[in-house]
N, C-alpha and C positions, 0 to 999 in steps of 0.2 A: 627499579622500574614501577611503575603503576601498570597494574592489569587490564586499564583501559588505554593505555600507548600502546601495546604491543604491536608490533609490523607484523610479527610471523608466527605461526604457531609450528612447534616441533611434534610430531609423532614420531614413534620410536619403541622397541624391544630393547630387553634391559644388555643382547648382546652387541650393541652398537654404543652404547653410550658413552662407554670409556675412549672410542677411538675417533669412529667417523665420525657420529652424529656429535660427538664432544668438539672435532676441531671446525667443523662446519658452522656451528654455535659461535665459537670464536671469531671465527672468518664474518661472519654475518656482523657480530659486533665490530668488529675493527671496521667493517664500510658504514657502519654507520643507522646500521637498523637495530631495532630492538626486538630481538628473539623471545620467544617464551622455551623453557626448557625446565621442565618439570623439578629439581632438586635445585634448580640453579636459582628460581625463583618462588618455591616454597619452603617455609620456615617448619621449624619443630611446633607441633601443636595446631599447626595451619588443618583444613579441611580439604583432604588432596583434592577428593572426585568434585568439589564445590570452586574450587579454585581453578581447574583442568576447565569444568565449563564454562566460567566464569573468561577466562582465557580465549577460548574458542569463539565464545560470544562477541567480545573484543576485537582479537586479532583480526586483521587484512587480509590474510593468507594463511596457507599452511604448506611446512613439504612435511611430507609422510615419507619415511626412509624403511621400507618393509623389506625385510628379511626373512631366511627361511621359520625363524622363530618367532616372528610377527604373531601371527593369527593363536598360539598358543596363548594369549596373554588377553581375556575377555575384555580388561580396560583398555588395550590396543584397539580393540575392533568397535567398543563401542566409540572412542575417539574419532573412530574411520567414519562412521554414521553420522554422527556429530557436524563435523568435517565437510563431509558431503551435503548435506541438510544446507549449510551457510553458503555453500557452493553453488546451490542450483537458486536462492532466492537473495541473492544480493550481487555485488561487484568483488567479491571475495573469491579465489583463485588458489588450485592445490597443483604444488610441483611433487608428482609422484618420481621418488628415487626406489628400483627395483636394485636394494644391496644384495648380488652375488643369487639370484631370484628371477627365474624366467617369467613374463607376462604371463604368459597364459599355464601357469602354473598358479599364478595370482589369482585369473580368472575364473580357472574352473577347479582350484584346490587339489592339484596336483602334488605328485613325488612329496619328496619333505612337507615343503609346504602344507600340501593336504592332509598329510598325517596328523604336522601341528593342529590342525584346524579339527581332525575329526577329533584327537582327544580332550580340546576343550568343551565341543559342543555337546560330549555327552553330560556335562552338569547346568545347559541351560533347557528352555524349553525351546517348540519347534517354533513360536512364534520370533522369538529371540535370534534363532540360527539361520531363519529364513530372511532376516533382515540383516543378517551379516553374509549371505551369501550373494544377498543383491548389493551392497556395499563393496564386496572385492570385485563383483563383476563389471561395476561401474568403474570404480580406479582404476580394473584392468584395462577398460576401453581408454584410458587417458593417454596422452603422451608421454614415455615419462622419462629421466636418465635411466638407462641401463648399467649396471655398473656389474663387469665379469672380468672372470680371466683374461681373455683376449683385448681385454682393453689395454693400450701400451702407454698411456699416460699413470705418473702416479698420483696418489691418491693427494696430495697436495694441490697438483695440476686438476685434478678433478672435484675437489669441492672450489676450487678458485673457477672453474665454468660454472658449477653450478649457481655461485653466489652474483656473477655477470649476469646468467639465463635469467635470475631471480630479479635484479635490479632492473633490467630491461621490462619484462612483464610487470613488475610492481609499476613502474611509469608509464605503462601503456591502458591500466585500468586507475590510476588513480592523479595521472594528469597526461592529457592530451596536447601532444607537440609534431609537429614535422617528423613523418617517419626517414627522408633524406635525412634529418640531420642527426640520427639515431646515432649513428656510429661516431659523433663526435663530443659525446654526450660523457660528462663524468658527472660523480658526487660528490657532492659536496657535504662533508661528514662533520662528527665534532671533531675530528681532530685536525679539520682545518678551519674549525671555527674563526673568525673573525678574519681571515686572508684573503687576498684577492685570487681568484683563480682561472688563468687566462686561456679558456675553451670558448668554443662559440655558443652553447648551450650547457648549461650547467641545472642543475636540480636538487633541492635541498629537502632529505629525506630523514630529519627528526621530527620526530612525533606525527609520522605519517603526511606529512603536508610538505609536497614539491612545488617548489617556484621556478619558473625557467626564465633566466637572465639573458642578455647579450652582451658579448666580450668580457669586461671584467665585472662576475658577479660576487655580491657580497652574502655572507650567511646570514641568514634572515633567524631573529633569536624571539624576535614576537609572532606566534603562529597566525595571527589574525593585520599583522602588520600587511598595510599594500590589498588587502583582502577585498573585492569588490562585494557588492550583495550577494550578488547573483553565487558568487561563488562560496560564499557563508553561507547561505541559504542549503547549498547541492552536500555542503560539508556538515552541516547541523542535519538536514534529513539524513545521509548517509549513518550518522550516528545513533540517530532518533527513529526510528523507521516507525515504530510503534504509537510512540507518541503523534508523528505524523499522519498517520491515518486516523485517529482519534480526532484530532482537529479536521482533517479532509468532510470525514463522516459527520460531524456538529454544524459545518458552514453547507452543508448538502440536505440537515435536516431544518436547518434556519430555512433555508432559499424554498423549500417545498411548503413548508409551511407558511410562511408569508404571500407564495401564489396560491395557496386552497384558500387562506385568509379572505384574499384581496377577491379571490372569484365569489366565496362564502357572499362577501359585504356587496357587491354588485349585484348579485342575484336577488338578496332582500332587498336593496334599494330598490331595483327594479318593479318586485310584487308591490312595496309600499307604494310606490308611484301608480302603480294601476289603478288598488284600492282606492286609493284617496279619487280618484277620474272617476271611477263609477260613484262612488260615493255623493262627489259634489256635483254630478250630473244628475243625480237621484233627487238631492236637496232643493235643487233649483226647479224640477221638474215637479216636486209636490208643494215648493210655495210658488206657484203658478196656480196650482188649483183652488182658487180664489173660493172662499165661500159665499161671494155675491152672484159668480159667475155660474148660467145656468144653460148648455150648450142644447140643442134642439134633441130631442127623443131620439130621435133615430141615431143621435150621431153620439150615443150614450152619454145621458148629462149626469154632472158631479155636483154634488151641494156639499157643504160642511160635514154634515151627520155620514158621507159616503164617504168621507175622506180617509178614516181610520181603515175600515176595509179595504178599499182600494191600497192604501200601504203594504198592509201585509201579502193582497196577492199578488204586487208585485217584486217584494222582497222576494215570495216564496218562486216566484217567475225566473227573478236573476239569482237564487241558487241553485235551481233546479236545471234551467235548460240558457236560453241563447239571450244575453242582455245586449250583446251589439243589438239586432232587432228592436228590444223595448227602447233602449238608449235614442234611434234614430225615429220612432215612432214619437216620444217624448219631445224632441226636440222639434220637430214638424206641428206637435198640438195637434194632430191628427185621432180623433179618437176611431175612427174606424181602423187604422193601421195598429193602435193599441189594442183594438178589440182581438183582431185578426191574430196579432202575435200572440196573445194568451192563451187562443183557442190553438193555434200550432204548437204551444207548446205543455200545457197541463189540463187534461180533459176534466177533473176535479175542480182547479179552479173555475175555469170557465162556467161550469155548472151553478157553483156559488153566487155569479155573478147573477 
């Protein structure tokens, strides 16, 4: 099995390996799930910690078998921390199994469970111990399957019930289907591949992908066969969350850049239009100051030799003061208005006149 296809990660202590956890692993496989169990999926020479982290990363769920000896292993406690992190940030779900240990002892590290934890914490930093305590308190608050001496069921029956509960929870997280039909659902697993399964609603659990069909359901061998674009996108996002976030950030950046650029171009265009209008009005006015034209001295005469100083005076007034008043005066060709506008604006310029 490829690590990327892992349906459920099994976290446990070695004291349950060759009995309860081993039987649980085999039942999950028999029902068509692809569980990850360290020695069953890790070969000689492999990086144990690296593969376990990768299995947690790609798995869709976890079953944590907590016994009295579970906290005596720092590796088990670190697995629990990583599993709970997945549980908080995705569709991931956890089924805790308290194997002959009480939930309160797990949550508050009491009894034999607490003694095992006290032994391992002596070798670790305060930060790490604090992280472990928080993880144990969190898993202690999750509704768990509790196995103890008072349970009348046989161990095989307990395991069968746990796998059935797991299958139901798996379908709720990775396939939405009518709750009223849940009781009539059956699993299409590799064991009945290619066969007709006469049930009202069925779901395919191979490779972690589920498919509801009505009446006679055929096993689906191609994981993308008949999958809608929306379903494909949803599946892709679940398996590539970081890449999806990067794409969203890039798209947002492009949109913001486009909007800012458009606003800047609009503002710049408006400014150019305004300056262009003022320049045209001033050019027209200066052209109208014909060298041969002489007005009444009372109305401020202008000749050719006076044109250059006048242009400087007008430009100075435009830069410093109120161009609107001066433009109005020039359009009216009224020297009194021009003189009044200049006197109102720049006393130094008026004195030079």
